[in-house]
C-alpha positions in Angstrom: -0.1 -0.1 0.0 1.2 3.6 -0.7 1.6 5.9 2.0 -0.5 9.4 2.0 2.0 12.4 2.2 1.2 16.0 2.3 2.6 16.2 -1.1 0.3 16.6 -4.0 0.7 13.7 -6.6 2.6 13.9 -9.6 0.3 15.5 -12.5 -1.8 17.3 -10.0 -2.3 20.9 -10.3 -1.7 23.2 -7.2 -5.2 24.0 -6.0 -4.0 27.5 -4.8 -2.8 28.3 -8.5 -5.8 28.7 -10.8 -6.1 30.2 -14.2 -6.0 33.8 -14.3 -4.3 34.3 -11.0 -1.3 36.8 -11.0 0.8 34.0 -9.7 0.1 32.2 -13.1 2.3 34.6 -15.4 3.8 32.3 -18.1 2.1 34.3 -20.9 4.9 37.2 -21.5 4.0 40.6 -22.8 2.6 39.5 -26.1 0.2 37.0 -24.1 -1.2 39.4 -21.9 -1.7 41.9 -24.9 -3.5 39.1 -26.5 -5.7 38.5 -23.3 -6.3 42.1 -22.9 -7.6 42.6 -26.3 -9.8 39.6 -25.9 -11.2 40.7 -22.8 -11.9 44.2 -24.7 -13.5 42.5 -27.6 -15.8 40.3 -25.4 -16.9 43.5 -23.4 -17.8 45.2 -26.9 -19.5 42.2 -28.1 -21.6 41.8 -24.8 -22.6 45.4 -25.0 -23.3 45.3 -28.7 -25.5 41.9 -27.8 -27.4 43.8 -25.3 -28.1 46.6 -27.6 -29.3 44.2 -30.4 -31.6 42.4 -27.8 -33.1 46.0 -26.7 -33.7 46.4 -30.3 -35.4 43.1 -30.8 -37.6 43.5 -27.8 -38.6 47.0 -29.0 -39.8 45.2 -32.3 -41.3 42.6 -30.6 -43.4 45.1 -28.6 -44.4 46.9 -31.5 -45.3 43.8 -33.2 -47.4 42.7 -30.1 -49.0 46.1 -29.9 -49.9 45.7 -33.4 -51.4 42.4 -33.0 -53.3 43.7 -29.9 -54.7 46.7 -31.9 -56.1 44.0 -34.6 -57.3 42.1 -32.0 -59.3 44.8 -30.2 -60.3 46.1 -34.0 -61.7 42.3 -34.7 -63.5 42.6 -31.3 -65.1 45.9 -31.8 -66.2 44.8 -35.1 -67.8 41.5 -33.7 -69.8 43.6 -31.2 -70.8 46.0 -33.8 -72.1 43.4 -35.9 -73.9 41.5 -33.0 -75.6 44.9 -32.2 -76.8 45.5 -35.8 -77.9 42.1 -36.0 -80.1 42.5 -32.8 -81.5 45.6 -34.3 -82.3 44.2 -37.5 -84.1 41.3 -36.0 -85.9 43.6 -33.6 -87.0 45.7 -36.6 -88.3 42.7 -38.7 -90.4 41.5 -35.8 -91.8 44.8 -35.2 -92.7 45.1 -39.0 -94.4 41.8 -38.9 -96.4 42.4 -35.6 -97.3 45.9 -36.6 -95.4 47.8 -34.0 -95.3 51.5 -34.6 -91.9 52.8 -35.2 -91.8 55.1 -32.1 -92.3 51.9 -30.1 -89.6 49.6 -31.6 -87.3 50.5 -28.9 -89.4 49.0 -26.3 -88.7 45.3 -27.7 -86.2 43.8 -26.0 -84.5 40.3 -26.0 -81.9 38.0 -27.5 -84.0 35.7 -29.6 -86.6 36.1 -32.2 -89.2 34.5 -29.9 -88.4 36.8 -27.0 -88.8 39.6 -29.2 -92.2 38.5 -30.8 -93.5 37.8 -27.4 -92.7 41.3 -26.1 -94.2 42.7 -29.4 -97.5 40.8 -28.9 -98.0 42.0 -25.3 -97.0 45.8 -26.5 -99.6 45.4 -29.3 -102.2 43.9 -26.9 -101.9 46.7 -24.7 -102.1 49.1 -27.7 -105.3 47.6 -28.8 -107.2 47.6 -25.1 -110.0 50.1 -24.9 -108.8 53.4 -23.6 -112.0 54.4 -21.9 -113.3 53.2 -18.8 -116.2 51.0 -18.5 -119.3 52.6 -17.2 -120.1 52.0 -13.5 -123.8 50.9 -13.0 -123.8 52.0 -9.3 -123.1 55.5 -10.4 -125.7 58.0 -12.0 -129.4 58.5 -11.7 -131.0 55.2 -12.8 -131.6 52.2 -10.8 -131.6 49.1 -13.1 -132.3 49.0 -16.8 -133.6 51.9 -18.9 -137.1 51.9 -19.9 -137.1 52.3 -23.5 -135.2 54.6 -25.9 -134.4 58.2 -24.8 -137.4 59.8 -26.8 -139.7 57.6 -24.7 -138.0 58.5 -21.1 -138.3 62.3 -22.3 -141.9 61.7 -22.9 -142.6 60.1 -19.8 -140.8 62.6 -17.9 -142.6 65.5 -19.6 -146.0 63.9 -19.1 -145.2 63.5 -15.1 -144.2 67.2 -14.9 -147.4 68.7 -16.8 -149.7 66.4 -14.6 -150.8 64.0 -17.1 
């Protein structure tokens, strides 16, 4: 068996000396110059990449906003189409049921059946008699009238003259 010693094994690197440490200076002046220019080029490339990413983000935002505008316009067009369809349906039912034009706005509902039912109720209310029914408990007579108005006048006249 081998004995373990405090010395590192052959071919093993010294853990205290890592790449880029100042203790590791085998490059020389030309190597250091190349390393410096490489680091500057990397910094410039990272800066340019960041700028290009910012431009790409702006373009994507513009495209996204165009897409959002197109979606909003499509939604507005769909809602306008739905409203026009509803108005057309209401007007066609009103025309078929004979509802006056100034009362069409009172027809509500989502389906043709709902609007038609409201139109029938509205027309029933419009054709209902507007004068009240006579109240038989009011007035001067008790019960049914005795003949025509001329007969009643003649009877009244005769009763007043004494005859």
